[in-house]
A tleap script that builds the chain and sets N, CA, C and O, in Angstrom:
source leaprc.protein.ff14SB
mol = sequence {
  NARG GLY ARG GLY LEU ALA ARG ALA LEU CYS
  ARG GLU VAL LEU ALA PHE ALA ARG ALA ARG
  GLY PHE GLY ALA VAL VAL LEU SER THR SER
  MET VAL GLN VAL ALA ALA GLN ARG LEU TYR
  GLU GLY GLN GLY PHE ARG LYS VAL GLY ALA
  SER SER PRO THR LEU LEU CYS ALA VAL LEU
  ARG PHE GLN ILE TYR HIE TYR ARG CYS GLU
  LEU GLY ASP GLY CGLY
}
set mol.1.N position { -3.561 90.462 -93.911 }
set mol.1.CA position { -3.707 92.090 -94.216 }
set mol.1.C position { -2.939 91.362 -95.294 }
set mol.1.O position { -2.808 90.147 -95.143 }
set mol.2.N position { -2.104 92.274 -96.991 }
set mol.2.CA position { -2.550 92.064 -97.939 }
set mol.2.C position { -3.156 90.759 -98.675 }
set mol.2.O position { -2.976 90.468 -99.857 }
set mol.3.N position { -3.560 90.370 -98.168 }
set mol.3.CA position { -4.045 89.468 -99.481 }
set mol.3.C position { -5.666 89.676 -100.530 }
set mol.3.O position { -6.344 88.936 -101.241 }
set mol.4.N position { -5.713 91.002 -100.124 }
set mol.4.CA position { -7.468 91.439 -100.768 }
set mol.4.C position { -8.136 91.385 -100.161 }
set mol.4.O position { -9.096 91.867 -100.763 }
set mol.5.N position { -8.743 90.858 -98.347 }
set mol.5.CA position { -9.430 89.568 -97.972 }
set mol.5.C position { -10.821 91.681 -98.355 }
set mol.5.O position { -11.818 91.886 -99.049 }
set mol.6.N position { -10.036 92.524 -97.486 }
set mol.6.CA position { -10.804 93.609 -97.785 }
set mol.6.C position { -11.638 93.990 -98.754 }
set mol.6.O position { -12.831 94.291 -98.754 }
set mol.7.N position { -10.667 93.916 -99.733 }
set mol.7.CA position { -11.096 94.772 -100.927 }
set mol.7.C position { -12.059 94.329 -101.430 }
set mol.7.O position { -13.032 95.019 -101.737 }
set mol.8.N position { -11.943 92.750 -101.659 }
set mol.8.CA position { -13.152 91.981 -102.179 }
set mol.8.C position { -14.478 92.173 -101.385 }
set mol.8.O position { -15.533 92.518 -101.916 }
set mol.9.N position { -14.265 91.830 -99.635 }
set mol.9.CA position { -16.014 91.972 -99.088 }
set mol.9.C position { -15.951 93.551 -99.329 }
set mol.9.O position { -15.242 93.022 -100.185 }
set mol.10.N position { -15.958 94.710 -99.439 }
set mol.10.CA position { -15.945 95.765 -99.845 }
set mol.10.C position { -17.066 96.231 -101.370 }
set mol.10.O position { -18.098 96.872 -101.572 }
set mol.11.N position { -15.664 95.121 -102.464 }
set mol.11.CA position { -16.867 95.116 -103.862 }
set mol.11.C position { -18.390 94.678 -103.180 }
set mol.11.O position { -19.453 95.236 -103.451 }
set mol.12.N position { -18.194 93.430 -102.139 }
set mol.12.CA position { -19.312 92.749 -102.371 }
set mol.12.C position { -20.526 93.456 -101.851 }
set mol.12.O position { -21.629 93.461 -102.397 }
set mol.13.N position { -20.217 94.016 -100.804 }
set mol.13.CA position { -20.623 94.546 -99.990 }
set mol.13.C position { -22.090 95.698 -101.218 }
set mol.13.O position { -23.301 95.883 -101.340 }
set mol.14.N position { -20.974 96.041 -101.702 }
set mol.14.CA position { -21.741 97.630 -102.659 }
set mol.14.C position { -22.204 96.171 -103.741 }
set mol.14.O position { -23.420 96.081 -103.913 }
set mol.15.N position { -21.485 95.261 -104.326 }
set mol.15.CA position { -22.238 94.788 -105.473 }
set mol.15.C position { -23.791 94.107 -104.895 }
set mol.15.O position { -24.768 93.856 -105.600 }
set mol.16.N position { -23.669 93.926 -103.526 }
set mol.16.CA position { -25.023 93.557 -102.645 }
set mol.16.C position { -26.110 94.499 -102.508 }
set mol.16.O position { -27.303 94.325 -102.755 }
set mol.17.N position { -25.446 95.635 -102.028 }
set mol.17.CA position { -27.006 96.963 -102.155 }
set mol.17.C position { -26.751 98.346 -103.752 }
set mol.17.O position { -27.271 99.430 -104.016 }
set mol.18.N position { -25.580 97.386 -104.489 }
set mol.18.CA position { -25.801 97.695 -105.930 }
set mol.18.C position { -27.748 97.096 -106.282 }
set mol.18.O position { -28.810 97.615 -106.628 }
set mol.19.N position { -27.199 95.684 -105.894 }
set mol.19.CA position { -28.279 94.221 -106.827 }
set mol.19.C position { -29.532 94.743 -106.117 }
set mol.19.O position { -30.534 94.593 -106.816 }
set mol.20.N position { -29.769 95.330 -104.892 }
set mol.20.CA position { -31.350 95.304 -104.699 }
set mol.20.C position { -32.138 96.635 -104.291 }
set mol.20.O position { -33.243 96.820 -103.781 }
set mol.21.N position { -30.387 98.095 -105.036 }
set mol.21.CA position { -31.628 99.343 -105.389 }
set mol.21.C position { -31.420 99.931 -105.023 }
set mol.21.O position { -31.869 101.003 -105.429 }
set mol.22.N position { -30.550 99.941 -103.895 }
set mol.22.CA position { -30.119 100.566 -102.714 }
set mol.22.C position { -29.187 102.284 -103.811 }
set mol.22.O position { -28.396 101.983 -104.705 }
set mol.23.N position { -29.393 103.430 -103.599 }
set mol.23.CA position { -28.599 104.168 -103.634 }
set mol.23.C position { -26.430 104.795 -103.361 }
set mol.23.O position { -25.412 105.127 -103.968 }
set mol.24.N position { -26.879 104.607 -102.326 }
set mol.24.CA position { -25.524 104.792 -101.962 }
set mol.24.C position { -25.723 104.209 -100.615 }
set mol.24.O position { -26.712 104.084 -99.892 }
set mol.25.N position { -23.990 103.770 -100.465 }
set mol.25.CA position { -23.506 102.759 -99.149 }
set mol.25.C position { -22.771 104.375 -98.390 }
set mol.25.O position { -22.106 105.244 -98.954 }
set mol.26.N position { -23.315 104.266 -96.661 }
set mol.26.CA position { -22.773 104.647 -96.193 }
set mol.26.C position { -21.905 103.935 -94.475 }
set mol.26.O position { -22.392 102.943 -93.932 }
set mol.27.N position { -20.912 104.500 -94.006 }
set mol.27.CA position { -19.585 104.267 -93.177 }
set mol.27.C position { -18.918 105.706 -92.395 }
set mol.27.O position { -18.998 106.870 -92.788 }
set mol.28.N position { -18.459 105.339 -91.555 }
set mol.28.CA position { -17.837 105.403 -90.640 }
set mol.28.C position { -16.786 104.764 -90.408 }
set mol.28.O position { -16.782 103.664 -89.855 }
set mol.29.N position { -15.796 105.355 -90.790 }
set mol.29.CA position { -14.312 105.189 -89.049 }
set mol.29.C position { -13.678 106.225 -88.487 }
set mol.29.O position { -13.816 107.397 -88.835 }
set mol.30.N position { -12.696 105.668 -87.269 }
set mol.30.CA position { -12.369 106.256 -87.530 }
set mol.30.C position { -10.592 107.018 -87.334 }
set mol.30.O position { -9.631 106.283 -87.562 }
set mol.31.N position { -10.390 108.301 -86.963 }
set mol.31.CA position { -9.664 108.532 -88.430 }
set mol.31.C position { -8.084 108.416 -87.721 }
set mol.31.O position { -7.242 109.242 -88.072 }
set mol.32.N position { -7.673 107.197 -86.562 }
set mol.32.CA position { -6.917 106.856 -86.859 }
set mol.32.C position { -7.090 105.503 -87.359 }
set mol.32.O position { -6.449 104.548 -86.922 }
set mol.33.N position { -7.756 105.447 -88.061 }
set mol.33.CA position { -7.679 103.978 -88.689 }
set mol.33.C position { -8.102 104.165 -90.563 }
set mol.33.O position { -9.119 104.230 -91.254 }
set mol.34.N position { -6.363 104.198 -90.788 }
set mol.34.CA position { -6.044 105.316 -91.771 }
set mol.34.C position { -5.951 104.196 -92.992 }
set mol.34.O position { -6.312 104.398 -94.152 }
set mol.35.N position { -5.379 102.958 -92.461 }
set mol.35.CA position { -5.650 102.162 -93.723 }
set mol.35.C position { -6.445 101.277 -94.210 }
set mol.35.O position { -6.230 100.454 -95.100 }
set mol.36.N position { -7.704 101.537 -93.382 }
set mol.36.CA position { -9.186 101.225 -93.360 }
set mol.36.C position { -10.336 103.949 -94.319 }
set mol.36.O position { -11.178 104.769 -94.685 }
set mol.37.N position { -9.331 103.534 -94.042 }
set mol.37.CA position { -9.579 105.452 -95.021 }
set mol.37.C position { -8.798 104.573 -96.088 }
set mol.37.O position { -9.569 103.666 -96.402 }
set mol.38.N position { -7.489 104.436 -96.848 }
set mol.38.CA position { -7.067 104.228 -98.422 }
set mol.38.C position { -8.289 103.085 -98.206 }
set mol.38.O position { -7.510 102.161 -97.973 }
set mol.39.N position { -8.778 102.851 -98.170 }
set mol.39.CA position { -9.609 101.093 -98.551 }
set mol.39.C position { -10.670 101.449 -98.846 }
set mol.39.O position { -10.588 101.160 -100.040 }
set mol.40.N position { -11.431 101.768 -98.763 }
set mol.40.CA position { -12.811 102.922 -98.796 }
set mol.40.C position { -12.957 104.019 -99.535 }
set mol.40.O position { -14.018 104.390 -100.037 }
set mol.41.N position { -11.558 104.740 -99.649 }
set mol.41.CA position { -11.918 106.467 -100.699 }
set mol.41.C position { -11.575 105.119 -102.028 }
set mol.41.O position { -12.432 105.029 -102.906 }
set mol.42.N position { -9.997 103.871 -102.126 }
set mol.42.CA position { -10.429 103.660 -103.450 }
set mol.42.C position { -11.281 102.347 -103.923 }
set mol.42.O position { -11.202 101.456 -104.768 }
set mol.43.N position { -11.971 102.685 -103.078 }
set mol.43.CA position { -13.658 101.524 -103.489 }
set mol.43.C position { -14.433 102.914 -103.428 }
set mol.43.O position { -15.175 103.506 -102.644 }
set mol.44.N position { -14.063 103.042 -104.239 }
set mol.44.CA position { -15.024 105.013 -104.416 }
set mol.44.C position { -16.067 105.205 -103.602 }
set mol.44.O position { -17.254 104.944 -103.797 }
set mol.45.N position { -15.351 105.846 -102.347 }
set mol.45.CA position { -15.727 106.151 -100.966 }
set mol.45.C position { -15.724 107.927 -100.294 }
set mol.45.O position { -14.823 108.259 -99.523 }
set mol.46.N position { -16.398 108.540 -100.546 }
set mol.46.CA position { -16.033 109.856 -100.354 }
set mol.46.C position { -16.061 110.598 -99.384 }
set mol.46.O position { -17.165 111.111 -99.200 }
set mol.47.N position { -14.951 110.982 -98.378 }
set mol.47.CA position { -15.282 111.626 -96.827 }
set mol.47.C position { -16.548 112.878 -97.174 }
set mol.47.O position { -16.428 113.974 -97.721 }
set mol.48.N position { -17.518 112.325 -96.718 }
set mol.48.CA position { -18.710 114.194 -96.197 }
set mol.48.C position { -18.985 113.963 -95.015 }
set mol.48.O position { -20.171 113.655 -94.897 }
set mol.49.N position { -18.332 113.971 -93.912 }
set mol.49.CA position { -18.356 115.105 -92.858 }
set mol.49.C position { -17.311 113.930 -92.090 }
set mol.49.O position { -16.751 112.900 -92.467 }
set mol.50.N position { -17.400 114.785 -90.667 }
set mol.50.CA position { -16.611 114.272 -89.518 }
set mol.50.C position { -17.548 114.580 -87.768 }
set mol.50.O position { -18.323 115.468 -87.411 }
set mol.51.N position { -17.280 114.008 -87.434 }
set mol.51.CA position { -17.843 114.541 -85.809 }
set mol.51.C position { -17.292 113.513 -84.630 }
set mol.51.O position { -17.070 112.312 -84.785 }
set mol.52.N position { -17.099 114.412 -83.211 }
set mol.52.CA position { -16.305 114.151 -82.534 }
set mol.52.C position { -17.481 113.127 -81.491 }
set mol.52.O position { -17.626 113.702 -80.413 }
set mol.53.N position { -18.258 111.890 -81.557 }
set mol.53.CA position { -18.416 111.378 -80.664 }
set mol.53.C position { -19.211 111.746 -79.394 }
set mol.53.O position { -20.428 111.691 -79.213 }
set mol.54.N position { -18.199 112.145 -78.539 }
set mol.54.CA position { -18.812 113.260 -77.114 }
set mol.54.C position { -17.916 113.671 -76.760 }
set mol.54.O position { -16.923 113.143 -77.263 }
set mol.55.N position { -17.636 114.793 -75.744 }
set mol.55.CA position { -17.538 115.921 -75.338 }
set mol.55.C position { -15.907 115.184 -74.894 }
set mol.55.O position { -15.302 116.191 -75.260 }
set mol.56.N position { -14.968 114.413 -74.495 }
set mol.56.CA position { -13.791 113.992 -74.153 }
set mol.56.C position { -13.407 113.860 -75.397 }
set mol.56.O position { -12.386 114.525 -75.572 }
set mol.57.N position { -13.826 113.183 -76.566 }
set mol.57.CA position { -13.567 113.006 -78.004 }
set mol.57.C position { -13.537 114.516 -78.949 }
set mol.57.O position { -13.552 114.359 -80.170 }
set mol.58.N position { -13.501 115.731 -78.500 }
set mol.58.CA position { -13.854 116.572 -78.866 }
set mol.58.C position { -12.960 117.163 -77.970 }
set mol.58.O position { -12.155 117.948 -78.470 }
set mol.59.N position { -12.903 116.952 -76.626 }
set mol.59.CA position { -11.759 117.891 -75.808 }
set mol.59.C position { -10.120 117.852 -77.014 }
set mol.59.O position { -9.542 118.711 -77.680 }
set mol.60.N position { -9.873 116.150 -76.727 }
set mol.60.CA position { -8.784 115.372 -77.354 }
set mol.60.C position { -8.776 115.241 -78.901 }
set mol.60.O position { -8.278 114.314 -79.540 }
set mol.61.N position { -9.280 116.099 -79.285 }
set mol.61.CA position { -9.525 116.764 -81.974 }
set mol.61.C position { -9.999 115.204 -82.192 }
set mol.61.O position { -10.037 114.772 -83.344 }
set mol.62.N position { -10.469 114.110 -80.759 }
set mol.62.CA position { -10.397 112.795 -82.232 }
set mol.62.C position { -11.278 112.769 -82.821 }
set mol.62.O position { -12.278 112.964 -82.131 }
set mol.63.N position { -11.515 112.587 -84.046 }
set mol.63.CA position { -12.754 112.429 -84.673 }
set mol.63.C position { -13.152 110.615 -84.481 }
set mol.63.O position { -12.624 109.674 -83.888 }
set mol.64.N position { -15.140 110.918 -85.892 }
set mol.64.CA position { -14.539 109.757 -85.896 }
set mol.64.C position { -14.783 110.553 -87.687 }
set mol.64.O position { -14.825 111.769 -87.874 }
set mol.65.N position { -14.954 109.125 -89.167 }
set mol.65.CA position { -15.080 109.978 -90.161 }
set mol.65.C position { -16.071 109.137 -90.926 }
set mol.65.O position { -16.217 107.914 -90.919 }
set mol.66.N position { -16.744 110.113 -91.613 }
set mol.66.CA position { -18.587 109.910 -92.423 }
set mol.66.C position { -17.812 110.138 -94.002 }
set mol.66.O position { -17.138 111.073 -94.436 }
set mol.67.N position { -18.332 108.572 -94.740 }
set mol.67.CA position { -18.041 108.333 -95.591 }
set mol.67.C position { -18.751 107.751 -96.129 }
set mol.67.O position { -19.001 106.706 -95.529 }
set mol.68.N position { -19.553 107.923 -97.514 }
set mol.68.CA position { -20.727 107.600 -98.901 }
set mol.68.C position { -20.093 107.795 -99.978 }
set mol.68.O position { -19.422 108.701 -100.474 }
set mol.69.N position { -20.645 106.131 -100.418 }
set mol.69.CA position { -20.362 105.933 -101.675 }
set mol.69.C position { -21.382 105.325 -102.451 }
set mol.69.O position { -22.215 104.445 -102.232 }
set mol.70.N position { -20.867 106.559 -104.119 }
set mol.70.CA position { -23.039 106.231 -104.406 }
set mol.70.C position { -22.622 104.924 -105.204 }
set mol.70.O position { -21.539 104.473 -105.577 }
set mol.71.N position { -24.005 104.489 -105.311 }
set mol.71.CA position { -24.005 104.350 -106.586 }
set mol.71.C position { -24.431 103.382 -107.791 }
set mol.71.O position { -24.112 102.278 -108.232 }
set mol.72.N position { -25.500 104.613 -108.126 }
set mol.72.CA position { -25.437 105.157 -109.397 }
set mol.72.C position { -27.030 104.024 -109.724 }
set mol.72.O position { -27.905 103.582 -108.979 }
set mol.73.N position { -26.841 103.950 -110.753 }
set mol.73.CA position { -28.109 102.803 -111.255 }
set mol.73.C position { -27.907 101.647 -111.179 }
set mol.73.O position { -28.702 100.732 -110.965 }
set mol.74.N position { -26.448 101.628 -111.415 }
set mol.74.CA position { -26.543 100.070 -111.176 }
set mol.74.C position { -25.872 99.881 -112.952 }
set mol.74.O position { -25.438 98.730 -112.968 }
set mol.75.N position { -25.611 100.575 -114.486 }
set mol.75.CA position { -25.849 99.919 -115.132 }
set mol.75.C position { -25.221 100.362 -115.958 }
set mol.75.O position { -25.196 99.830 -117.068 }
savepdb mol mol.pdb
quit
């Protein structure tokens, strides 16, 4: 932690997808992964939804957050 590896990997994934013509990258993370949420939001991802994958999760109010980063035309 604290060495910028996750940030560098995230930038590399976005560059890889952009170079191959993808319009967006999507991902999901749990509500308890606050550091991951901050990382993704800092890299341009926006939260686009949330879901509870099972009935037990719904009862416990545990959610999975869905994120999307629009890549644009790369130019």
